[in-house]
C-alpha positions in Angstrom: 123.9 137.0 88.4 126.6 136.0 86.1 129.9 134.9 87.2 131.5 138.8 86.9 128.5 140.2 88.3 129.3 137.9 91.1 133.0 139.3 91.1 131.7 142.7 91.6 129.8 141.8 94.3 132.7 140.7 96.3 134.8 143.2 95.1 132.0 145.5 96.8 131.1 143.9 100.2 134.4 142.9 100.8 137.2 145.9 99.6 139.2 143.5 97.6 140.2 144.2 93.7 138.6 142.6 91.2 141.2 140.9 90.5 141.8 139.1 93.9 138.0 138.3 94.3 138.0 137.3 90.9 141.3 134.5 92.3 139.2 134.0 95.2 135.8 132.6 93.5 138.3 130.7 91.0 140.5 129.4 93.9 136.6 128.4 96.1 135.0 126.5 92.6 138.8 124.7 92.3 138.8 123.7 96.0 134.6 123.0 96.0 135.7 120.3 92.8 138.3 118.4 94.3 136.7 117.9 97.4 133.9 116.2 95.4 136.3 114.8 92.8 137.8 112.7 95.4 134.0 112.3 97.4 133.9 114.2 100.1 131.3 116.3 100.8 132.3 120.3 101.4 129.6 121.8 104.2 129.1 125.5 104.5 127.1 125.9 107.8 124.1 128.4 107.5 124.9 128.6 103.7 124.4 124.5 102.6 126.2 121.2 101.4 128.1 120.1 98.5 127.7 116.5 97.8 127.8 114.3 95.2 125.1 111.7 94.8 125.0 108.1 92.8 122.8 107.5 90.5 121.7 104.4 89.9 122.0 102.9 85.9 117.9 102.2 84.4 116.2 101.6 81.9 115.6 104.4 79.2 113.3 104.8 76.2 114.2 106.8 73.2 111.6 109.1 73.0 112.4 109.8 69.1 112.2 105.8 67.9 110.5 104.2 70.9 113.6 102.1 71.3 114.9 101.4 74.8 118.1 102.0 76.0 120.3 101.6 79.0 121.4 105.2 80.9 124.6 103.9 82.9 125.0 104.4 86.2 126.4 107.8 86.9 127.6 110.3 90.0 126.6 114.3 90.0 127.1 117.0 92.0 124.3 118.2 94.3 123.7 121.1 96.6 121.9 121.0 99.7 120.3 124.5 100.7 120.9 124.9 104.7 118.7 126.7 107.3 120.4 130.1 107.0 119.6 130.1 103.2 116.3 129.4 103.2 115.9 131.6 106.0 117.2 134.5 103.3 115.3 133.8 100.6 111.8 133.1 102.3 
């Protein structure tokens, strides 16, 4: 399912117009992104948790040349599925 299909599904289930559904989805994405940028986590009970994981600096290897390279530390967004979502999938 891509973004436009998700907007269509939200509009069908909620009774909102497609433009309103698109605005709501965009607002959700922006709000989650802003919270993660500040280092917060977003928890939706029964669905899951959006959080930021820290990845430490490490040494890697260039597969083409075999040279050793340093990979910088980074922060990356992550999602941990909740029990309700896991049960719905299984």
